[in-house]
KEKE-3310 file (N, C-alpha, C; in steps of 0.2 Angstrom, whole numbers, plus 5000, padded with zeros to 4 digits):
npx = (4557:4572:4574:4570:4579:4597:4613:4622:4618:4617:4616:4605:4606:4598:4597:4590:4600:4618:4621:4615:4627:4633:4627:4629:4642:4644:4638:4646:4656:4654:4649:4659:4659:4647:4640:4638:4625:4622:4610:4609:4598:4600:4594:4582:4585:4583:4574:4567:4558:4549:4532:4523:4517:4526:4537:4534:4533:4545:4553:4548:4551:4566:4567:4561:4573:4582:4580:4580:4594:4596:4595:4594:4589:4585:4590:4583:4590:4588:4579:4568:4563:4562:4553:4542:4539:4541:4532:4524:4532:4534:4522:4520:4532:4535:4536:4547:4559:4571:4567:4575:4573:4579:4572:4567:4577:4584:4574:4572:4585:4584:4575:4579:4589:4581:4579:4571:4567:4569:4577:4573:4579:4578:4572:4559:4549:4550:4548:4536:4529:4528:4533:4544:4539:4529:4532:4542:4533:4524:4532:4537:4528:4529:4539:4546:4545:4553:4552:4560:4561:4575:4578:4589:4601:4604:4605:4616:4627:4628:4633:4645:4649:4653:4660:4664:4664:4652:4643:4642:4636:4624:4620:4620:4611:4598:4599:4599:4584:4570:4561:4570:4575:4582:4584:4589:4595:4599:4592:4598:4590:4593:4603:4612:4618:4626:4639:4640:4640:4651:4650:4638:4640:4650:4643:4634:4642:4645:4635:4624:4618:4622:4613:4613:4608:4618:4626:4617:4608:4616:4619:4605:4604:4613:4607:4595:4598:4606:4594:4588:4596:4605:4617:4632:4646:4657:4663:4662:4660:4664:4659:4644:4640:4629:4622:4608:4609:4623:4635:4652:4655:4647:4655:4667:4662:4657:4668:4670:4657:4658:4670:4681:4690:4677:4668:4655:4642:4632:4616:4601:4587:4574)
npy = (5362:5361:5370:5366:5358:5353:5353:5349:5337:5320:5305:5293:5275:5259:5240:5225:5217:5215:5215:5228:5235:5235:5244:5255:5257:5261:5273:5280:5281:5287:5299:5306:5316:5316:5310:5296:5287:5271:5257:5240:5228:5217:5209:5205:5199:5186:5198:5191:5181:5185:5192:5204:5213:5213:5217:5230:5236:5236:5243:5256:5258:5259:5269:5280:5280:5284:5295:5301:5303:5313:5313:5318:5311:5295:5280:5266:5251:5239:5227:5219:5226:5238:5236:5231:5240:5254:5263:5265:5272:5283:5287:5290:5298:5307:5321:5323:5319:5314:5300:5286:5271:5255:5248:5256:5263:5252:5247:5258:5258:5246:5246:5255:5249:5241:5228:5211:5200:5197:5192:5190:5188:5185:5188:5178:5187:5198:5194:5188:5199:5206:5217:5221:5214:5221:5235:5236:5230:5241:5252:5247:5238:5227:5219:5204:5197:5185:5179:5172:5166:5165:5159:5155:5162:5174:5170:5162:5169:5180:5172:5170:5163:5160:5162:5147:5129:5125:5137:5139:5127:5129:5143:5137:5128:5135:5145:5136:5133:5131:5143:5154:5151:5157:5171:5189:5197:5198:5203:5206:5206:5209:5216:5207:5201:5206:5203:5190:5191:5188:5174:5171:5178:5170:5158:5160:5161:5173:5179:5184:5198:5206:5214:5225:5234:5243:5254:5259:5266:5273:5283:5288:5294:5303:5313:5315:5322:5333:5340:5345:5354:5350:5342:5339:5348:5346:5332:5332:5324:5306:5291:5282:5265:5254:5241:5230:5219:5212:5201:5194:5189:5196:5208:5203:5200:5213:5218:5212:5215:5229:5232:5239:5241:5243:5248:5240:5245:5241:5244:5244:5245:5240)
npz = (5048:5050:5058:5070:5076:5078:5070:5077:5084:5087:5077:5079:5078:5076:5079:5078:5084:5083:5070:5064:5064:5051:5044:5051:5051:5037:5036:5045:5038:5026:5031:5043:5050:5058:5074:5080:5088:5094:5096:5100:5101:5110:5119:5115:5103:5090:5080:5070:5073:5081:5086:5076:5086:5097:5091:5087:5098:5104:5095:5097:5111:5110:5101:5110:5119:5111:5107:5120:5121:5113:5098:5080:5070:5067:5063:5057:5057:5053:5045:5047:5058:5051:5041:5049:5059:5057:5051:5063:5071:5064:5066:5081:5083:5073:5074:5081:5078:5065:5051:5044:5035:5032:5022:5010:5004:4998:4991:4980:4974:4968:4959:4950:4941:4934:4933:4928:4934:4952:4968:4985:5000:5017:5035:5043:5049:5040:5028:5028:5030:5018:5013:5004:4993:4989:4989:4979:4968:4968:4962:4951:4942:4935:4938:4943:4958:4970:4985:4999:5015:5027:5041:5047:5044:5050:5065:5063:5057:5067:5077:5073:5062:5046:5030:5030:5031:5037:5036:5021:5017:5022:5017:5003:5002:5005:4993:4983:4983:4973:4970:4968:4957:4941:4945:4941:4950:4968:4983:4999:5011:5025:5038:5042:5033:5023:5029:5022:5008:4999:5000:4994:4981:4976:4975:4966:4955:4950:4943:4946:4952:4967:4980:4994:5009:5015:5011:5001:5011:5018:5009:5009:5021:5022:5011:5017:5027:5022:5013:5024:5029:5038:5040:5050:5054:5060:5069:5087:5098:5104:5094:5100:5108:5111:5120:5124:5130:5139:5132:5133:5121:5111:5111:5107:5093:5087:5080:5068:5060:5062:5058:5064:5082:5095:5109:5118:5127:5141:5142:5151:5144:5146)
capx = (4560:4579:4574:4568:4584:4604:4615:4627:4615:4619:4611:4603:4604:4597:4595:4589:4608:4625:4621:4615:4634:4636:4623:4633:4650:4644:4636:4651:4662:4652:4648:4662:4658:4643:4642:4632:4623:4620:4608:4608:4593:4602:4590:4578:4586:4583:4567:4563:4554:4544:4527:4524:4515:4532:4543:4532:4535:4552:4555:4544:4555:4573:4565:4562:4579:4587:4577:4583:4600:4595:4596:4591:4588:4584:4589:4580:4596:4585:4574:4562:4560:4559:4546:4535:4538:4542:4524:4522:4537:4532:4515:4522:4539:4538:4539:4553:4565:4569:4568:4578:4573:4584:4569:4566:4583:4586:4570:4573:4591:4583:4570:4585:4591:4578:4578:4565:4565:4574:4575:4574:4581:4576:4569:4551:4545:4552:4546:4528:4526:4528:4535:4547:4535:4523:4534:4545:4528:4521:4538:4539:4522:4531:4545:4543:4548:4553:4555:4563:4563:4582:4580:4595:4607:4606:4609:4622:4631:4629:4638:4653:4649:4653:4665:4668:4661:4646:4639:4642:4632:4618:4619:4620:4603:4595:4601:4597:4578:4566:4558:4575:4579:4581:4584:4594:4597:4597:4593:4601:4586:4594:4608:4618:4620:4632:4644:4641:4640:4656:4648:4633:4643:4652:4637:4630:4647:4647:4632:4618:4619:4619:4612:4612:4606:4622:4629:4612:4604:4620:4616:4599:4604:4615:4602:4589:4601:4606:4588:4585:4602:4606:4623:4637:4652:4664:4662:4664:4661:4665:4652:4643:4637:4624:4617:4601:4611:4630:4641:4659:4655:4645:4661:4670:4659:4658:4673:4666:4652:4661:4677:4686:4687:4673:4666:4648:4639:4625:4611:4596:4581:4568)
capy = (5356:5362:5375:5361:5352:5356:5349:5345:5331:5314:5301:5287:5269:5253:5234:5220:5214:5220:5216:5236:5239:5236:5251:5261:5258:5263:5280:5283:5282:5291:5305:5305:5320:5315:5306:5289:5283:5264:5254:5234:5225:5210:5205:5201:5196:5189:5198:5189:5175:5188:5193:5210:5219:5214:5221:5238:5238:5235:5250:5262:5259:5259:5275:5284:5279:5288:5303:5304:5305:5320:5312:5323:5305:5288:5275:5257:5247:5232:5225:5217:5232:5243:5232:5230:5246:5261:5266:5267:5277:5290:5290:5292:5301:5310:5327:5323:5317:5312:5293:5283:5264:5251:5244:5261:5264:5247:5247:5262:5255:5240:5248:5260:5244:5239:5219:5208:5196:5198:5187:5193:5183:5189:5183:5177:5192:5202:5190:5188:5207:5206:5224:5221:5213:5227:5242:5234:5230:5249:5256:5242:5233:5221:5216:5197:5196:5179:5181:5167:5166:5161:5161:5152:5165:5179:5168:5159:5175:5183:5167:5170:5156:5162:5160:5141:5124:5125:5143:5138:5123:5132:5145:5135:5125:5141:5149:5131:5132:5133:5151:5158:5151:5163:5177:5192:5199:5195:5207:5204:5210:5208:5219:5203:5196:5209:5198:5184:5193:5185:5167:5172:5179:5164:5153:5161:5161:5180:5179:5187:5205:5205:5221:5226:5240:5248:5260:5265:5269:5278:5288:5290:5298:5311:5315:5318:5327:5338:5341:5349:5359:5345:5341:5341:5351:5343:5328:5334:5318:5298:5286:5278:5259:5253:5235:5228:5214:5211:5196:5195:5187:5201:5213:5201:5200:5218:5219:5208:5220:5236:5233:5241:5240:5247:5247:5241:5248:5239:5250:5239:5250:5236)
capz = (5052:5053:5065:5078:5077:5078:5066:5080:5087:5084:5072:5082:5074:5081:5076:5085:5088:5081:5063:5062:5063:5045:5042:5055:5048:5031:5038:5049:5033:5021:5034:5047:5056:5061:5079:5081:5095:5091:5101:5099:5106:5109:5123:5111:5096:5082:5079:5064:5075:5086:5083:5074:5090:5100:5087:5088:5105:5105:5091:5102:5117:5107:5098:5116:5122:5107:5109:5125:5118:5109:5091:5075:5065:5069:5057:5059:5054:5054:5039:5050:5062:5047:5039:5054:5064:5054:5051:5070:5074:5061:5070:5087:5084:5066:5075:5086:5075:5056:5052:5038:5036:5027:5016:5005:4999:4994:4984:4976:4970:4965:4954:4946:4938:4928:4933:4927:4941:4957:4974:4992:5006:5024:5041:5042:5049:5034:5022:5030:5029:5012:5012:4998:4984:4988:4988:4974:4963:4967:4959:4945:4941:4929:4940:4947:4965:4974:4993:5004:5021:5028:5047:5050:5042:5055:5070:5060:5057:5074:5081:5071:5057:5040:5026:5033:5027:5039:5033:5015:5017:5024:5011:4997:5003:5004:4988:4979:4982:4965:4970:4967:4951:4937:4946:4939:4957:4975:4989:5005:5015:5032:5039:5043:5026:5018:5029:5017:5001:4995:4999:4989:4975:4974:4974:4959:4950:4949:4938:4949:4955:4975:4983:5001:5010:5018:5006:4999:5017:5021:5005:5011:5027:5019:5006:5021:5032:5018:5014:5030:5032:5046:5040:5054:5050:5065:5075:5094:5103:5100:5093:5106:5106:5117:5118:5129:5136:5136:5134:5131:5114:5108:5111:5101:5086:5084:5074:5061:5059:5061:5055:5069:5088:5097:5116:5120:5134:5143:5144:5151:5144:5148)
cpx = (4567:4579:4573:4574:4592:4607:4620:4624:4616:4614:4611:4603:4604:4593:4594:4594:4613:4625:4620:4622:4637:4634:4628:4639:4648:4642:4642:4657:4660:4652:4653:4662:4653:4644:4635:4631:4620:4617:4606:4603:4595:4598:4585:4579:4586:4575:4563:4558:4549:4537:4527:4522:4522:4537:4541:4534:4542:4555:4554:4548:4563:4572:4566:4568:4584:4586:4579:4591:4600:4596:4592:4587:4588:4584:4588:4585:4595:4579:4569:4559:4557:4552:4540:4533:4539:4537:4523:4527:4536:4526:4515:4528:4541:4541:4545:4560:4564:4570:4570:4576:4578:4580:4569:4572:4584:4581:4570:4580:4589:4580:4574:4589:4589:4576:4571:4562:4571:4572:4576:4575:4580:4574:4562:4548:4545:4547:4539:4526:4525:4530:4540:4544:4531:4526:4538:4539:4525:4525:4538:4534:4525:4536:4543:4549:4548:4556:4556:4565:4569:4583:4585:4601:4608:4609:4618:4629:4632:4633:4643:4654:4648:4659:4667:4662:4652:4641:4638:4636:4625:4615:4617:4613:4598:4594:4596:4588:4574:4564:4565:4578:4578:4581:4590:4597:4596:4597:4593:4597:4586:4602:4614:4621:4624:4640:4646:4640:4644:4654:4644:4635:4646:4647:4635:4636:4649:4641:4626:4620:4616:4619:4610:4610:4611:4624:4623:4607:4609:4619:4611:4599:4607:4611:4596:4593:4602:4600:4586:4591:4605:4614:4629:4643:4659:4661:4664:4664:4661:4659:4651:4639:4635:4622:4612:4603:4618:4631:4647:4659:4652:4651:4666:4670:4657:4662:4672:4662:4654:4668:4683:4683:4683:4672:4658:4647:4633:4621:4603:4589:4576:4568)
cpy = (5356:5365:5372:5357:5356:5352:5345:5339:5327:5310:5295:5280:5263:5247:5231:5216:5220:5220:5223:5240:5240:5243:5257:5263:5262:5271:5283:5283:5287:5300:5306:5311:5319:5309:5302:5288:5276:5261:5246:5230:5218:5205:5201:5200:5187:5191:5196:5184:5179:5191:5201:5216:5219:5218:5228:5240:5239:5242:5255:5263:5261:5267:5281:5284:5285:5295:5306:5306:5309:5319:5316:5317:5300:5284:5269:5255:5239:5232:5223:5223:5237:5241:5232:5237:5253:5266:5269:5271:5283:5293:5293:5298:5307:5319:5329:5320:5315:5304:5291:5275:5261:5248:5250:5262:5258:5245:5251:5261:5249:5241:5252:5256:5242:5231:5217:5204:5197:5194:5192:5188:5188:5185:5182:5182:5197:5199:5190:5194:5209:5214:5225:5220:5219:5233:5241:5235:5239:5253:5253:5236:5227:5216:5210:5197:5189:5180:5174:5168:5162:5162:5158:5158:5171:5176:5165:5164:5179:5179:5167:5165:5160:5162:5153:5137:5125:5131:5142:5133:5125:5137:5142:5130:5129:5143:5142:5130:5135:5140:5154:5158:5156:5170:5182:5197:5198:5200:5205:5208:5209:5212:5215:5202:5199:5204:5192:5185:5189:5178:5167:5172:5172:5158:5153:5162:5168:5182:5183:5194:5204:5213:5221:5233:5245:5254:5264:5269:5274:5284:5292:5295:5304:5315:5319:5325:5334:5343:5345:5353:5354:5341:5343:5344:5347:5339:5330:5329:5311:5296:5283:5271:5255:5246:5232:5223:5211:5204:5197:5193:5191:5206:5209:5201:5207:5220:5217:5214:5227:5237:5236:5241:5244:5245:5246:5242:5244:5245:5246:5245:5246:5234)
cpz = (5054:5060:5072:5080:5077:5074:5070:5083:5083:5080:5076:5077:5079:5075:5081:5088:5086:5074:5060:5061:5056:5042:5045:5052:5041:5032:5041:5043:5028:5026:5041:5051:5060:5067:5080:5087:5092:5097:5097:5103:5106:5115:5120:5103:5096:5083:5073:5066:5080:5082:5081:5080:5095:5097:5087:5093:5106:5101:5095:5108:5115:5105:5105:5119:5118:5107:5115:5125:5113:5101:5086:5072:5069:5063:5059:5055:5055:5049:5043:5055:5057:5043:5043:5058:5063:5053:5058:5074:5070:5065:5077:5087:5078:5068:5078:5084:5067:5057:5045:5040:5031:5021:5010:5000:4995:4988:4979:4971:4966:4958:4949:4940:4933:4927:4931:4933:4946:4964:4979:4997:5012:5029:5040:5043:5043:5028:5023:5030:5022:5009:5005:4992:4984:4986:4982:4967:4962:4963:4952:4945:4938:4932:4945:4953:4968:4980:4997:5011:5024:5036:5050:5049:5048:5061:5070:5061:5063:5079:5079:5064:5051:5035:5030:5029:5030:5036:5026:5013:5017:5019:5004:4997:5001:4997:4982:4979:4976:4965:4969:4961:4944:4936:4943:4945:4964:4979:4995:5010:5023:5034:5041:5037:5023:5021:5025:5010:4998:4994:4994:4983:4973:4972:4967:4954:4947:4944:4940:4953:4962:4977:4990:5003:5015:5015:5005:5005:5019:5017:5006:5016:5026:5014:5011:5026:5029:5015:5019:5033:5039:5047:5045:5050:5053:5071:5082:5099:5101:5098:5100:5105:5112:5115:5125:5134:5132:5137:5132:5123:5108:5106:5106:5095:5084:5080:5067:5057:5057:5058:5060:5077:5092:5104:5116:5126:5136:5144:5145:5151:5146:5155)
residu = (MET:ALA:ASP:ARG:PHE:ASP:ARG:LYS:GLN:PRO:ILE:GLY:VAL:PHE:ASP:SER:GLY:ILE:GLY:GLY:LEU:THR:VAL:ALA:LYS:ALA:ILE:ALA:THR:LEU:LEU:PRO:GLU:GLU:GLU:LEU:VAL:TYR:PHE:GLY:ASP:THR:ALA:HIS:MET:PRO:TYR:GLY:ASP:LYS:SER:PRO:ASP:SER:ILE:ARG:TYR:TYR:CYS:LEU:GLN:ILE:ALA:LYS:PHE:LEU:LEU:GLU:GLN:ASN:CYS:LYS:MET:ILE:VAL:ILE:ALA:CYS:ASN:THR:ALA:SER:SER:VAL:GLY:TYR:ARG:VAL:LEU:LEU:ASP:PHE:PHE:LYS:LYS:SER:SER:LEU:PHE:VAL:ASN:VAL:VAL:ASP:PRO:LEU:VAL:ASP:ALA:THR:VAL:LEU:ARG:GLY:PHE:SER:LYS:VAL:GLY:VAL:ILE:ALA:THR:LYS:ALA:THR:VAL:ASN:SER:ARG:VAL:TYR:GLY:LEU:LYS:LEU:SER:GLU:LYS:GLN:PRO:ASP:LEU:GLU:VAL:ALA:SER:LEU:ALA:THR:PRO:LEU:LEU:ALA:PRO:MET:ILE:GLU:SER:GLY:TYR:PHE:HIS:ASP:ASN:ILE:SER:ARG:ALA:ILE:ILE:ASN:ASP:TYR:LEU:SER:GLN:PRO:ILE:LEU:GLN:ASN:ILE:GLU:ALA:LEU:LEU:LEU:ALA:CYS:THR:HIS:TYR:PRO:LEU:ILE:HIS:LYS:ASP:ILE:ASP:GLU:PHE:TYR:GLN:HIS:LYS:VAL:HIS:ILE:LEU:ASP:SER:THR:ASP:VAL:THR:ALA:ALA:ALA:VAL:GLN:LYS:LYS:LEU:ALA:ASP:HIS:ASN:LEU:LEU:ASN:ASP:LYS:ARG:ARG:ASN:PRO:HIS:ARG:PHE:TYR:VAL:SER:ASP:TYR:THR:GLN:SER:PHE:GLU:GLU:THR:THR:ARG:ILE:PHE:TYR:GLN:GLU:GLU:ILE:HIS:LEU:GLU:HIS:CYS:ALA:ILE:TRP)
# end
């Protein structure tokens, strides 16, 4: 595999919007010598209420774009895209790039903790795919998994509503649902949700473990690149950030997700 790629090639990262910037930031922090090419499909966000066929089509087209940018690895920084589109991307492009999704690293990190009951909050599409329940049960058959679709959270966060009375009311209503009673850990199965980690932790009065896919995905990226001898030793180009539909509000919100100033370029791949 390594002889088909060059360590200087960039890492592609994509999401349905700009929430995947939380994963991109974690990768950039852990691997500062790696060049990132980020694509946010803001023209089609949110993916959570789209059909599986539509999501798979979006994933294929975005992967083609990132391969055109010469990416040695593509990180699917979206739980919905990971749960619905990961397999089809491998079917089409596994010889063209390495792939990392955000589901498997979070599943592995959860199983290592040895919980007896965990909750999962995610988009409708991720919950309907049952990907977390299936993968967790496969690795830990005695683990009880309670999944809840929380479709208002991603658009709420993307619109800048968090750490306020509106967001807390919505969060509290979701987390009060009977299905999530008596959980030991809650998996934030959407890359937007790390931004409301604090509010969720406060709801549970710090008594429930809150897990998300940012740092564990970055670690998975590092391991896979190291395994293939593809870790870069010096970044030669700046990171690039593209969106499929540009508005000023996206530009302003990116700082919230990435925690520093970045410039979004409009790239109409559709």
